[in-house]
C-alpha positions as CSV (number, residue, x, y, z in Angstrom):
1,M,-132.0,-52.0,-193.9
2,S,-133.1,-54.8,-191.6
3,E,-134.9,-54.1,-188.3
4,R,-132.8,-54.6,-185.2
5,E,-133.4,-54.2,-181.5
6,Y,-131.0,-52.0,-179.6
7,Y,-129.9,-52.2,-176.0
8,C,-128.5,-49.5,-173.7
9,P,-126.5,-50.9,-170.8
10,K,-126.7,-47.6,-168.8
11,C,-130.5,-47.4,-169.0
12,D,-130.8,-51.2,-169.0
13,D,-133.5,-50.8,-171.6
14,A,-134.2,-52.2,-175.1
15,Y,-135.3,-50.2,-178.1
16,G,-136.8,-51.6,-181.2
17,P,-137.3,-53.2,-183.5
18,I,-136.1,-50.0,-185.3
19,S,-135.4,-50.0,-189.0
20,E,-132.9,-47.1,-189.0
21,E,-129.4,-47.2,-187.7
22,M,-129.0,-45.7,-184.2
23,D,-125.8,-44.8,-182.4
24,I,-127.1,-42.9,-179.4
25,C,-129.6,-43.9,-176.7
26,P,-132.6,-41.5,-177.0
27,T,-132.9,-41.5,-173.2
28,C,-129.4,-41.1,-171.7
29,K,-127.5,-40.2,-174.9
30,T,-125.1,-43.2,-174.4
31,T,-124.0,-45.5,-177.2
32,L,-126.4,-48.3,-177.8
33,I,-125.2,-51.9,-177.9
34,T,-126.8,-54.5,-180.0
35,P,-128.1,-57.2,-179.8
36,V,-130.3,-57.2,-176.8
37,P,-128.9,-59.5,-174.1
38,E,-130.6,-63.0,-174.1
39,D,-131.8,-62.6,-170.5
40,F,-133.3,-59.1,-171.0
41,Y,-136.9,-60.1,-171.6
42,A,-136.7,-62.8,-168.9
43,R,-135.6,-60.1,-166.4
44,Y,-138.2,-57.6,-167.6
45,P,-141.4,-59.5,-168.6
46,E,-143.3,-56.2,-168.9
47,A,-140.9,-55.2,-171.8
48,A,-141.7,-58.5,-173.5
49,Y,-145.4,-57.8,-173.0
50,I,-145.1,-54.4,-174.9
51,R,-142.8,-56.0,-177.5
52,D,-145.4,-58.7,-178.1
53,L,-148.3,-56.3,-178.1
54,L,-146.7,-54.3,-180.9
55,K,-145.9,-57.5,-182.9
56,E,-149.6,-58.6,-182.9
57,D,-151.0,-59.1,-186.4
58,D,-149.6,-56.5,-188.7
59,Q,-148.8,-54.0,-186.0
60,P,-146.0,-51.5,-186.8
61,S,-142.5,-51.8,-185.6
62,L,-141.6,-49.6,-182.6
63,N,-140.9,-46.3,-184.4
64,I,-142.2,-43.3,-182.6
65,S,-143.0,-41.4,-185.8
66,S,-144.9,-44.3,-187.3
67,D,-148.4,-43.3,-188.5
68,A,-149.6,-46.9,-187.9
69,L,-148.4,-46.8,-184.3
70,I,-150.1,-43.4,-183.7
71,Q,-153.2,-44.9,-185.2
72,K,-153.1,-47.9,-182.9
73,V,-152.7,-45.7,-179.9
74,M,-155.5,-43.4,-180.9
75,Q,-157.7,-46.5,-181.5
76,E,-157.0,-47.7,-177.9
77,V,-157.7,-44.2,-176.5
78,T,-161.0,-44.0,-178.5
79,E,-162.1,-47.4,-177.3
80,E,-161.4,-46.4,-173.6
81,Y,-163.2,-43.1,-174.1
82,K,-166.3,-44.9,-175.4
83,R,-166.1,-47.5,-172.6
84,A,-165.9,-44.8,-169.9
85,A,-168.6,-42.6,-171.6
86,S,-171.0,-45.5,-171.6
87,K,-170.3,-46.4,-168.0
88,F,-170.1,-42.9,-166.3
89,A,-172.0,-39.7,-166.5
90,P,-170.4,-36.7,-168.3
91,M,-168.0,-34.4,-166.5
92,H,-170.2,-31.6,-165.1
93,S,-167.4,-29.0,-164.5
94,A,-163.8,-28.2,-165.0
95,H,-163.2,-29.1,-161.3
96,E,-164.8,-32.5,-161.7
97,G,-162.8,-33.1,-164.9
98,W,-159.6,-32.1,-163.2
99,A,-160.3,-34.6,-160.4
100,V,-161.0,-37.4,-162.8
101,I,-157.8,-36.7,-164.8
102,K,-155.8,-36.3,-161.6
103,E,-157.0,-39.7,-160.3
104,E,-156.0,-41.4,-163.5
105,F,-152.7,-39.6,-163.6
106,D,-152.0,-40.7,-160.0
107,E,-152.7,-44.3,-161.0
108,L,-150.2,-43.8,-163.9
109,W,-147.6,-42.4,-161.5
110,N,-148.1,-45.4,-159.2
111,A,-147.5,-47.8,-162.2
112,I,-144.4,-45.8,-163.1
113,M,-143.0,-46.0,-159.6
114,K,-143.5,-49.8,-159.7
115,N,-142.0,-49.9,-163.2
116,D,-145.1,-51.9,-164.2
117,A,-145.2,-51.5,-168.0
118,V,-148.5,-53.3,-168.4
119,N,-150.2,-51.0,-165.9
120,M,-148.4,-47.9,-167.4
121,H,-149.9,-48.8,-170.7
122,E,-153.4,-49.1,-169.4
123,E,-153.2,-46.0,-167.2
124,A,-151.6,-43.9,-170.0
125,V,-154.5,-44.8,-172.3
126,Q,-157.0,-43.9,-169.5
127,V,-155.3,-40.5,-168.9
128,S,-155.5,-39.8,-172.6
129,A,-159.1,-40.8,-172.8
130,M,-160.1,-38.6,-169.9
131,G,-158.3,-35.7,-171.5
132,I,-160.4,-36.1,-174.6
133,R,-163.5,-36.5,-172.4
134,F,-162.6,-33.3,-170.6
135,L,-162.4,-31.5,-174.0
136,I,-165.8,-32.9,-175.1
137,D,-167.8,-32.7,-171.8
138,V,-166.4,-29.5,-170.4
139,V,-164.6,-27.4,-173.1
140,Y,-166.8,-28.0,-176.2
141,A,-170.0,-28.5,-174.3
142,N,-170.1,-24.9,-173.3
143,R,-169.6,-23.6,-176.9
144,K,-172.3,-23.0,-179.4
145,E,-170.2,-24.4,-182.2
146,V,-166.9,-26.2,-182.5
147,P,-164.1,-23.8,-183.5
148,A,-163.0,-23.8,-187.2
149,G,-160.1,-26.2,-187.8
150,V,-161.1,-28.6,-185.1
């Protein structure tokens, strides 16, 4: 089966490339129409940015269950965690950790409200990295050993 991009006129959003056949939009449950209109990426350059980001090198197709895509996202989050850990002191308390995560989440919300996909991407990575930092600096730091299975 060949990879195709799908377009939902109700959401005015593109999905793909996706290798399996899709009939229903995952967001609004409306029938998807293919192909994506020629002017879609001109109207939404942030969508083109994400599409191109995923096409770099041998990156996976946009398939939410793709192990390769999950691995790419986790690599980005890990790099952001390491960057922040080298630049800022550890979180000293749950309150401080909450404040850092809330600040990053507020920045993500601002990007969402502006429909800025590039900034959404960056801020989502930062929220995720700070969640991991919270676990390491606050939750696990106060334990004598890491629980089994972690």
